[in-house]
C-alpha positions in Angstrom: 247.7 27.3 104.5 251.1 25.9 105.3 251.3 23.8 108.7 253.9 25.2 111.2 256.5 22.4 112.1 257.9 22.8 115.7 260.8 21.0 117.4 260.2 19.0 120.5 261.8 21.5 122.7 259.7 24.3 121.1 256.4 22.2 121.7 257.4 21.5 125.3 258.3 25.3 125.9 254.7 26.0 124.4 252.9 23.7 126.7 254.9 24.7 129.7 254.1 28.5 129.0 250.5 27.5 128.8 250.5 25.6 131.9 252.4 28.4 133.9 249.9 31.0 132.8 246.9 28.9 134.2 245.9 30.1 137.5 244.4 27.0 138.0 247.6 25.2 138.1 249.5 27.5 140.5 249.3 27.0 144.1 247.2 23.7 143.8 246.8 21.1 146.6 246.3 17.4 146.0 245.7 14.5 148.0 247.1 11.1 147.6 249.6 8.4 148.7 253.4 8.6 148.4 255.2 6.3 146.2 258.9 5.8 144.6 260.1 8.5 147.4 263.7 9.2 147.0 266.0 11.9 148.8 269.2 12.6 146.8 272.3 13.7 148.3 271.7 17.3 146.6 268.8 17.6 149.1 266.0 17.5 146.3 263.3 14.9 146.9 261.6 13.1 144.1 258.5 11.1 144.3 255.0 10.2 142.9 251.6 10.9 144.5 248.8 8.6 143.3 245.2 7.5 144.0 242.9 5.0 142.5 242.4 7.0 139.4 246.0 8.3 138.5 249.4 9.3 139.5 251.7 12.4 139.1 255.4 12.7 139.3 256.4 15.4 141.8 259.6 17.1 142.9 260.4 19.1 146.0 263.7 21.1 145.9 266.2 21.3 148.8 264.7 24.9 149.6 261.4 23.5 150.4 262.5 20.1 151.7 264.3 21.6 154.5 261.1 23.0 156.1 259.5 19.5 156.3 258.5 18.6 159.9 258.5 14.7 159.2 260.3 12.3 157.2 258.1 11.2 154.3 257.8 7.5 153.7 256.1 5.3 151.0 252.6 4.7 151.6 251.8 7.7 153.5 248.7 9.6 152.9 249.7 13.2 152.2 248.4 16.4 150.8 251.1 18.1 148.5 251.0 21.8 147.5 252.7 23.5 144.7 252.4 24.2 141.0 252.1 22.1 137.9 254.3 22.6 135.0 256.4 21.0 132.4 260.1 19.7 132.5 261.1 20.8 129.1 263.9 18.3 128.5 261.7 15.2 129.2 258.4 16.6 128.2 256.9 15.4 131.4 254.5 17.3 133.4 254.9 17.3 137.1 254.0 19.0 140.5 256.8 21.2 141.7 255.9 20.8 145.5 256.4 23.6 147.9 254.9 21.9 150.9 253.9 18.5 152.3 251.7 17.7 155.1 250.1 14.3 156.5 246.5 13.9 155.5 244.4 13.8 158.4 247.1 15.0 161.1 249.5 17.8 161.3 252.9 17.5 160.1 254.3 18.5 163.6 252.4 15.6 165.2 253.6 13.2 162.4 257.3 14.6 163.1 256.7 13.9 166.8 255.5 10.3 166.4 258.2 9.4 163.9 261.0 10.7 166.1 259.6 9.1 169.2 259.3 5.7 167.5 263.0 6.0 166.1 264.4 7.0 169.5 262.4 4.3 171.3 263.8 1.8 169.1 267.2 3.0 169.7 266.9 2.5 173.5 266.8 6.2 174.4 263.6 5.9 176.5 264.9 2.7 178.2 264.2 3.0 182.0 267.3 1.0 182.6 269.3 4.1 181.5 267.4 6.5 183.9 269.9 7.9 186.6 268.6 8.5 190.2 268.3 12.1 191.3 270.5 13.3 194.0 268.7 13.4 197.4 270.3 16.6 198.7 271.9 18.5 195.4 274.5 21.0 196.2 274.2 22.8 192.9 271.4 22.8 190.4 271.8 23.9 186.8 268.8 25.3 185.0 268.8 25.3 181.3 266.1 27.7 180.1 265.3 31.2 178.9 266.5 33.9 181.3 263.7 36.1 180.3 260.7 33.8 180.8 258.5 33.5 183.9 259.3 29.9 184.3 262.9 30.5 185.7 261.5 33.2 188.2 259.2 30.4 189.5 261.8 27.8 189.9 264.2 30.1 191.6 261.5 31.2 194.1 260.4 27.6 194.8 264.1 26.3 195.1 264.8 29.1 197.5 261.8 28.5 199.4 262.2 24.9 199.6 265.9 24.3 200.1 268.1 27.4 200.4 271.2 25.4 201.0 271.4 24.5 197.2 273.3 26.8 194.6 271.6 27.5 191.5 273.4 28.3 188.1 271.3 29.4 185.3 272.5 28.3 181.7 270.5 31.0 179.5 269.4 29.6 176.1 266.8 30.3 173.6 263.8 28.0 173.9 262.0 28.7 170.9 263.2 29.1 167.1 265.5 27.5 164.7 268.5 28.2 167.0 267.2 26.8 170.1 267.9 23.2 169.7 271.7 23.7 169.3 271.6 26.2 172.3 269.9 23.8 174.6 272.0 20.6 173.6 275.0 23.1 173.8 274.2 24.1 177.4 273.5 20.4 178.6 277.0 19.4 177.0 278.9 22.4 178.6 277.3 21.5 182.0 278.6 18.0 181.8 281.9 18.8 180.4 282.7 21.1 183.2 280.7 19.3 185.9 278.7 22.4 186.7 276.0 20.8 188.7 274.6 17.8 190.6 271.3 18.1 188.6 270.1 19.6 185.6 266.5 21.3 185.0 265.8 21.7 181.2 262.5 23.2 179.9 260.2 26.3 179.6 257.0 27.5 180.1 253.9 26.6 178.3 253.1 27.3 174.7 251.9 25.7 171.5 253.4 22.6 170.0 255.3 25.0 167.6 256.4 26.8 170.6 257.8 23.7 172.5 259.2 22.2 169.3 262.6 22.8 170.2 262.3 19.9 173.0 261.2 17.7 170.3 264.6 17.9 168.5 266.8 14.9 168.0 269.7 16.9 169.1 268.3 17.8 172.4 267.1 14.2 173.1 270.7 12.9 172.5 272.4 15.6 174.6 269.9 14.6 177.5 270.6 10.9 176.9 274.2 11.4 177.0 274.3 13.4 180.1 276.2 12.0 183.0 274.2 14.6 185.3 270.6 13.7 186.0 268.2 15.5 183.9 264.5 16.7 184.9 262.6 17.7 181.9 260.2 20.6 182.6 258.6 21.5 179.5 255.1 23.4 179.4 252.1 22.6 181.2 250.9 19.1 182.6 249.2 18.0 179.3 252.1 18.9 177.2 254.5 15.9 176.4 257.7 16.2 174.4 260.5 13.9 173.3 262.6 15.4 176.1 260.1 13.9 178.6 260.6 10.4 177.5 264.5 10.7 177.4 265.0 12.7 180.7 265.7 10.9 183.9 262.6 12.2 185.4 259.5 14.2 183.8 258.0 17.0 185.5 254.5 18.3 184.7 255.6 22.0 184.9 258.9 23.9 185.7 257.4 24.7 189.2 256.9 21.0 189.7 260.6 20.4 188.5 261.7 22.7 191.3 259.6 20.8 193.7 260.9 17.4 192.7 264.7 18.7 192.6 265.0 19.5 196.3 263.5 18.4 199.6 261.3 20.6 201.6 263.3 22.3 204.3 260.2 22.5 206.6 259.7 18.5 206.2 263.3 18.2 206.8 263.3 20.3 210.1 260.0 18.2 211.1 262.0 14.9 210.4 265.1 16.3 212.3 262.8 17.3 215.2 261.3 13.7 215.1 264.7 12.1 215.1 266.0 14.4 218.0 263.0 13.5 220.1 263.5 9.8 219.3 267.3 10.1 220.2 266.5 11.8 223.5 263.9 9.1 224.3 266.4 6.2 223.5 269.1 8.0 225.4 266.8 8.4 228.4 265.9 4.8 228.3 269.6 3.9 228.0 270.5 6.0 230.9 267.6 4.5 233.0 268.6 0.9 232.4 272.3 1.9 233.1 271.2 3.2 236.4 269.2 0.1 237.3 272.2 -2.0 236.5 274.4 0.2 238.7 271.9 -0.1 241.5 271.7 -4.0 241.0 275.6 -4.2 241.1 276.0 -1.8 244.1 273.7 -4.3 246.1 275.9 -7.3 245.3 277.9 -8.7 248.3 281.3 -8.1 246.8 280.5 -4.4 246.7 279.2 -4.3 250.2 281.9 -6.4 252.0 284.7 -7.0 249.6 286.6 -8.8 252.5 284.0 -11.2 253.2 283.5 -12.0 249.5 287.2 -12.6 249.2 287.2 -15.2 252.1 284.1 -16.9 250.7 286.0 -17.1 247.4 289.1 -18.2 249.3 287.3 -20.9 251.0 285.7 -22.2 247.9 289.0 -22.2 246.0 290.6 -24.4 249.0 287.6 -26.7 249.0 288.1 -26.9 245.2 291.8 -27.6 245.8 291.1 -30.5 248.3 288.6 -32.1 246.0 291.3 -32.0 243.2 294.1 -33.4 245.4 291.7 -36.1 246.7 290.7 -37.0 243.2 294.3 -37.1 242.1 295.3 -39.3 244.8 292.4 -41.7 244.4 293.5 -42.0 240.6 297.2 -42.6 241.4 296.1 -45.3 243.9 294.1 -46.9 241.4 296.8 -46.8 238.8 299.2 -48.3 241.3 296.9 -51.0 242.2 296.5 -51.9 238.4 300.2 -51.7 238.0 301.0 -54.3 240.9 298.5 -56.5 239.4 300.0 -56.5 236.0 303.5 -56.9 237.5 302.3 -60.1 239.5 300.9 -61.6 236.2 304.2 -60.8 234.4 306.3 -62.4 237.4 304.0 -65.5 237.3 304.8 -66.0 233.7 308.3 -65.4 233.8 310.7 -68.3 233.0 313.1 -67.2 235.8 310.3 -68.0 238.4 310.6 -71.6 237.2 314.3 -71.7 238.0 313.7 -71.1 241.6 311.8 -74.4 241.6 315.0 -76.4 240.7 314.7 -76.2 237.0 317.5 -75.1 234.6 317.7 -73.6 231.2 320.4 -74.9 228.9 321.8 -72.8 226.0 324.5 -73.3 223.5 327.4 -70.9 222.8 325.5 -68.9 220.1 322.6 -68.4 222.8 320.1 -70.7 221.2 318.1 -72.7 223.8 318.7 -76.4 223.9 315.2 -78.1 223.8 316.4 -81.6 222.5 319.4 -84.0 223.0 319.6 -83.7 219.4 320.3 -80.0 219.5 323.8 -80.8 221.0 326.9 -82.9 220.1 329.4 -84.6 222.4 332.0 -82.3 223.8 330.0 -79.3 222.7 330.3 -76.4 225.3 327.0 -75.3 226.9 325.7 -72.9 229.5 323.3 -74.1 232.2 321.3 -71.3 233.7 320.1 -71.8 237.2 318.2 -69.5 239.7 321.3 -68.0 241.1 323.8 -68.1 238.1 325.3 -69.9 235.2 327.1 -73.2 235.2 329.5 -73.6 232.1 329.7 -77.3 231.0 330.5 -79.7 228.2 328.4 -82.4 226.7 329.5 -85.9 227.6 326.5 -87.8 225.7 322.6 -88.0 225.8 319.8 -90.5 225.5 316.6 -89.5 223.9 313.3 -90.6 225.6 311.7 -93.6 224.2 
């Protein structure tokens, strides 16, 4: 019997057909660790799934990859679903993956943790970025579904607690593929047109899948970029979403958000009454003190007898004037005595005083005093100063003392 000779492609086609027709290889699920994970610009994902006993190449086309709730990474423990067949061109059998979940935890939870870690690292949860809420908001914008019970609860509480505030509803879908874009768009629109002093973003309770729109990165970044303070009000108290971490304040429920957003008018009235009472007491105390001061002033002598008070003041002024005059006169007399004493001293030391006792003072024409016979020459004119005038003379001669 002659052996049939096949081409490589024919053999690969044959193997592919056998594998495709094997029910056990369709819709299989295998557990392992991701390795060599690559995402191409085309949107297709290629990776290897392995364990201690073996490895298998896998491909996930874009149509399946877009449904991933988390970002696969090397080393992750996963369960991959799909069908095993042969890639004819290379003769390689591989798993054509239609679904991928984290082993041991749901893919939604894995996606939540991944996005939480990513945004936290980028600073979107930083407390320093949180804005304070306005104490008395004039306008509150509510971003939620107009058909849900949550919006009616919030409106009822806002009207009851603080009817002065105006409420603007920005209706959006809060569930489904279109919800994240609508929620983020409403937040951006409110900021662009400055529609409110405060935003409440949220919805009523539900499953993790129902609340998933508030775990979307687009919504998180819209809340982070909002210049209007945001309260996140998603689900019930145990529910936690990415929006709760990014928002300026997290409310346990939508009803709790309405309570946190505005003051209670009853509490405000009570506070106003207490302030009014305190002001009345303070005013009464002030009036009482003013009356006591008025009574004290009215009993002063100047008010009872102005003329007598004037005369007393006048006498006191005259007494003070006399004291000043007496002090000034004593001061002048003392200065005069010191002046006379100084003049007497100067007069006693004056060379003119010596002349009155018969002495004379001789000077040459240039005014220099003659102190010695050697200071003059014969026939040199001189001036002789005596007590009552000056004698003009001429030198005849002189003999120095031995």
